[in-house]
C-alpha positions in Angstrom: 36.5 149.1 123.2 38.9 147.3 120.9 42.0 148.9 119.7 42.1 149.2 115.9 44.7 147.5 113.8 47.0 149.7 111.8 46.3 150.5 108.2 49.4 148.4 107.2 47.6 145.2 108.2 44.5 145.9 106.1 44.7 144.4 102.7 42.4 142.3 100.5 39.1 141.1 102.0 37.2 138.2 100.4 33.4 138.1 101.1 31.1 135.3 99.9 27.4 135.5 99.3 27.2 139.2 98.4 24.1 139.2 96.1 21.9 140.3 99.0 21.4 140.8 102.7 24.4 140.6 105.1 27.0 140.0 102.4 26.0 143.0 100.3 25.8 145.2 103.4 29.2 144.1 104.5 30.8 144.7 101.1 29.3 148.2 100.9 30.4 149.1 104.4 34.0 147.8 104.1 34.5 149.3 100.7 33.1 152.6 101.9 35.7 152.5 104.7 38.5 152.3 102.1 39.2 148.5 102.4 40.2 146.5 99.4 37.0 144.4 99.1 36.3 141.5 96.8 32.6 140.9 96.8 31.6 137.5 95.3 28.5 135.6 94.3 27.6 132.6 92.1 26.2 135.0 89.5 28.4 138.0 89.1 25.7 140.0 87.4 23.8 140.2 90.8 26.7 142.1 92.3 27.9 144.3 89.4 26.5 147.4 91.1 28.8 146.9 94.1 31.6 148.2 91.9 30.0 151.6 92.2 30.4 151.3 96.0 34.1 150.7 95.6 34.2 146.9 95.7 35.7 144.6 93.2 33.6 141.7 92.1 34.2 138.1 91.3 32.2 134.9 90.5 32.5 132.4 93.3 30.4 129.3 93.9 31.2 127.8 97.3 30.0 124.4 96.2 32.5 124.3 93.3 36.2 123.5 93.9 37.5 125.1 90.7 35.4 128.3 91.3 36.9 128.7 94.8 40.4 128.1 93.6 40.1 130.5 90.8 38.7 133.3 93.0 41.4 132.9 95.7 44.1 132.6 93.0 42.9 135.8 91.2 43.0 137.8 94.4 46.4 136.5 95.5 47.9 137.1 92.1 47.0 140.8 92.4 47.4 141.5 96.1 49.4 138.6 97.6 47.9 136.7 100.6 44.3 137.6 101.5 44.1 139.3 104.8 40.5 138.5 105.7 38.0 135.8 104.6 34.3 136.4 105.4 32.4 133.2 105.0 28.9 134.6 104.7 27.3 132.5 101.9 24.5 130.3 103.3 20.8 129.6 103.4 18.3 127.6 105.6 16.9 124.2 104.7 13.8 123.8 106.8 11.6 120.7 107.4 11.3 117.8 109.7 14.5 115.8 109.6 12.9 112.7 108.2 11.1 114.6 105.5 14.2 116.3 103.9 15.7 114.3 101.0 19.4 113.6 101.4 20.3 115.4 98.2 18.9 118.6 99.8 20.8 117.8 103.1 24.0 117.4 101.1 23.4 120.7 99.3 22.9 122.5 102.6 26.1 121.2 104.1 28.1 121.9 100.8 27.0 125.5 101.0 27.0 126.3 104.7 29.9 124.1 105.9 32.1 122.6 103.3 32.4 125.7 101.2 33.4 127.8 104.2 35.9 125.1 105.3 37.4 124.7 101.9 37.9 128.5 101.4 39.6 128.7 104.8 42.0 125.9 103.7 42.7 127.8 100.4 43.5 131.1 102.0 45.3 129.9 105.1 48.7 129.0 103.6 49.1 132.7 102.5 48.0 134.0 105.9 50.4 131.7 107.7 53.3 133.0 105.6 52.4 136.5 106.5 51.6 135.5 110.1 48.5 137.5 110.1 44.9 137.2 109.0 41.2 136.9 109.9 38.7 134.1 109.3 35.2 135.5 110.0 32.5 132.9 109.9 28.9 134.1 109.8 27.1 131.6 112.0 23.8 132.3 113.8 22.2 132.1 117.2 21.0 128.8 115.6 24.5 127.5 116.1 23.8 127.3 119.8 20.1 126.5 120.0 17.6 124.5 117.9 14.1 125.3 116.7 11.8 122.5 115.6 11.8 122.0 111.9 15.3 123.5 111.5 17.4 120.5 112.4 19.3 120.4 109.0 20.1 124.1 109.0 21.0 124.1 112.7 23.3 121.1 112.2 25.3 123.1 109.6 25.7 126.0 112.0 26.7 123.8 114.9 29.3 122.3 112.6 30.6 125.8 111.7 30.8 126.7 115.3 32.8 123.6 116.1 35.2 124.2 113.2 35.7 127.8 114.3 36.4 126.9 117.9 39.1 124.4 116.7 40.7 126.8 114.2 40.7 129.6 116.8 43.1 127.5 118.9 45.1 126.0 116.0 45.7 129.3 114.2 46.4 131.8 117.0 50.1 131.0 117.0 50.3 132.0 113.4 48.8 135.4 114.1 45.4 134.5 112.6 42.2 135.2 114.5 39.0 133.2 113.9 35.8 135.0 114.7 32.1 133.8 114.8 29.3 136.1 114.0 26.0 135.0 115.6 23.1 137.1 114.4 19.5 136.6 115.6 16.6 137.7 113.4 17.9 139.9 110.6 15.5 141.6 108.2 16.6 140.2 104.8 15.2 137.8 102.2 16.5 134.9 104.4 13.1 134.1 105.7 11.5 133.9 102.3 14.3 131.7 101.1 13.9 129.4 104.1 10.2 129.0 103.3 10.9 128.3 99.7 13.5 125.6 100.6 10.9 124.0 102.9 8.4 123.9 100.0 11.0 122.4 97.7 11.8 119.7 100.2 8.2 118.5 100.2 6.6 116.6 103.1 8.1 113.1 102.7 11.1 111.9 100.7 9.6 108.5 100.4 7.1 109.8 97.9 4.2 110.5 100.3 3.3 114.2 100.1 0.6 116.7 101.1 -2.0 115.8 103.7 -1.0 112.1 103.7 2.4 112.8 105.2 2.8 112.6 109.0 4.8 115.9 108.8 2.4 117.9 106.5 0.8 119.8 109.3 4.1 120.3 111.1 6.0 121.5 108.1 3.2 123.9 107.1 3.3 125.3 110.7 7.1 125.8 110.5 6.6 127.7 107.2 3.9 129.9 108.7 5.9 130.5 111.9 8.9 131.5 109.8 6.9 134.0 107.8 5.4 135.5 110.9 8.7 135.9 112.8 10.2 137.8 109.9 7.1 139.8 108.9 4.9 140.7 111.9 5.6 138.6 115.0 6.8 140.1 118.3 10.4 138.8 117.6 10.4 140.8 114.4 10.6 144.0 116.5 13.7 142.6 118.3 15.6 142.0 115.1 17.8 144.3 113.1 18.9 145.1 109.6 21.9 143.6 107.8 23.9 146.7 108.5 24.1 145.7 112.2 25.8 142.4 111.2 28.1 144.3 108.7 29.2 146.5 111.6 30.2 143.5 113.7 32.1 142.0 110.8 34.0 145.2 110.4 34.9 145.1 114.1 36.0 141.5 113.7 38.3 142.5 110.9 39.7 145.8 112.2 40.0 145.2 115.9 43.5 144.3 117.1 42.0 141.7 119.4 38.6 140.7 118.1 36.2 138.8 120.3 35.8 135.0 119.6 32.0 135.7 119.1 29.8 138.6 118.3 26.2 138.1 119.2 23.9 140.5 117.2 20.3 141.6 118.0 18.3 141.7 121.2 16.5 138.6 120.0 19.7 136.6 119.9 20.8 137.6 123.3 17.4 136.9 124.9 17.0 133.5 123.3 20.6 132.4 124.0 20.2 133.3 127.6 16.9 131.6 127.8 18.3 128.4 126.2 21.3 128.4 128.6 19.0 128.6 131.6 16.3 126.2 130.4 16.7 122.4 131.0 16.0 120.4 127.9 12.5 119.3 129.0 11.5 122.9 129.7 12.9 124.0 126.3 10.9 121.2 124.6 7.8 122.3 126.4 8.4 125.9 125.3 8.7 124.7 121.7 5.5 122.7 121.9 3.7 126.0 122.8 4.9 127.4 119.4 4.8 124.4 117.1 2.4 121.4 116.7 4.2 118.2 117.6 4.1 115.6 114.9 2.2 112.5 115.9 
């Protein structure tokens, strides 16, 4: 077990993406434990009730520079340097890589990667001055393996993993720990949002849609498989609720020596082990048993 940090080192915690799911559960858990929590979301009305749980709320859009600066500035003005940043905001853009319009690809990277990176850049000067702090990046088992139809989303999580690995080395000498949270299947609205994003992307950015697209059948199968996994498939039973992730985030913040990675859910452990043991061609064959291959 990890030794807990002293109360003196616990100060303001900034969490992004708190309107639902993991972010909301984390804000409730940390605020309930007596931490100074700033829960944020693009639309503050969606998190107003978190004040009843003891959290403070702020508007923060991770795709908007001014919004990020304003949120960090407001917290630092009241509390001084932020102790912990939890980069949780994110969503999944599904669809065959060729079929996803570039504007949706850019939006995915702005939310899942660039927002997290920029917020880290904004809070780090204060953390370095204090020579303490935590950057907790909510990644996914999808940062270490890839499912067909998820290339854009997985690319953002691979990028977040790379940035975290680099920062973990670069910041340790300043007393700042960088931690990756790698959940497997979590029962939230994430699956519904992923299906909605796929439908928004359409079947072909070149204007060819529906049954005429070479990816129509494949993208439809990805949408159906995503729904099944979250709602009724065997993997659904190996998932967990957002509280399991919130617990790992709390450990990452309060442990004196947090792990570099926290893998959450049986599904994540099984799939990561499977991917590590399977050669690429075997993994591809396994995926062909689950998804129709475009042709």
